[in-house]
C-alpha positions as CSV (number, residue, x, y, z in Angstrom):
1,M,-10.6,14.7,-3.0
2,G,-11.0,17.5,-0.4
3,D,-8.5,19.9,1.1
4,S,-7.6,17.7,4.0
5,P,-6.7,14.0,4.2
6,C,-9.5,11.5,4.7
7,K,-10.3,10.1,8.2
8,H,-8.3,6.9,7.6
9,I,-5.2,8.8,6.7
10,R,-5.7,11.3,9.6
11,A,-6.0,8.3,12.0
12,L,-2.4,7.1,11.3
13,D,0.0,7.9,14.2
14,K,3.1,6.9,12.3
15,L,3.9,5.2,9.0
16,T,4.8,1.6,8.8
17,Q,7.8,1.1,6.5
18,P,8.4,-2.1,4.6
19,K,10.2,-4.9,6.4
20,T,11.7,-6.1,3.0
21,Y,11.6,-4.9,-0.5
22,E,9.7,-7.8,-2.0
23,C,6.1,-8.7,-2.6
24,E,5.2,-11.3,0.1
25,E,2.9,-13.1,-2.3
26,C,5.0,-13.0,-5.5
27,I,7.9,-14.5,-3.5
28,K,5.7,-17.5,-2.7
29,T,4.9,-18.2,-6.4
30,G,8.1,-16.9,-8.1
31,S,6.2,-14.1,-9.8
32,D,7.7,-10.7,-10.8
33,W,6.4,-7.3,-9.6
34,L,7.0,-3.7,-10.7
35,H,6.4,-1.6,-7.6
36,L,5.7,-2.3,-4.0
37,R,3.2,-0.9,-1.5
38,T,3.0,-1.4,2.3
39,C,-0.3,-1.8,4.2
40,Q,-0.6,0.6,7.1
41,T,-2.8,-1.7,9.1
42,C,-0.8,-4.9,9.1
43,G,2.6,-3.9,7.6
44,G,2.4,-6.4,4.7
45,T,4.2,-5.4,1.5
46,Y,2.7,-6.4,-1.8
47,C,2.9,-5.5,-5.5
48,C,1.0,-2.6,-7.2
49,D,-1.7,-2.7,-9.8
50,N,0.8,-2.3,-12.6
51,S,2.3,-5.7,-11.5
52,P,0.8,-8.9,-13.1
53,N,-0.8,-10.1,-9.8
54,K,-2.0,-6.9,-8.2
55,H,-1.5,-8.4,-4.7
56,M,-2.0,-5.1,-2.8
57,T,-5.4,-4.5,-4.2
58,A,-6.3,-8.2,-3.6
59,H,-5.1,-7.7,0.0
60,Y,-7.4,-4.7,0.4
61,H,-10.4,-6.6,-1.0
62,A,-9.7,-9.5,1.4
63,T,-9.0,-7.5,4.5
64,S,-10.5,-4.0,4.0
65,H,-7.3,-2.5,5.3
66,P,-7.7,1.0,4.0
67,V,-4.4,2.8,3.7
68,I,-1.1,2.0,1.9
69,I,2.1,3.8,1.3
70,S,4.5,3.4,-1.5
71,A,7.4,1.1,-0.6
72,E,9.5,2.5,-3.4
73,P,12.7,4.4,-2.3
74,G,12.2,8.1,-3.0
75,E,8.4,7.9,-3.2
76,Q,6.5,9.4,-0.3
77,W,2.8,9.1,-0.6
78,L,-0.3,7.4,0.9
79,W,-3.4,6.0,-0.8
80,C,-6.7,5.3,0.9
81,Y,-8.7,2.7,-1.0
82,P,-12.3,3.4,0.3
83,D,-12.0,7.2,0.0
84,E,-9.7,7.2,-3.1
85,D,-7.5,9.8,-1.3
86,F,-3.9,10.4,-2.4
87,V,-1.6,12.3,-0.1
88,E,2.1,13.1,-0.7
89,Y,4.2,13.7,2.4
């Protein structure tokens, strides 16, 4: 990781916060999740890779939407999948 954020993170004008604090896919199947992430392209909120279904990573692979934020209260960070760039704010 370099000194400045990657181009995908720099391109964000504002951060999209979660609409609800639940994984959109886990709710459909009655699954549990550990932590939530919100996509900065479409605003979808999905579970993290420590959750059984890893819906946010599946969302990235299906859509190529590059940047997510933590949807957990008190956590303030971004992650860019293609550039593997982590930024706290």
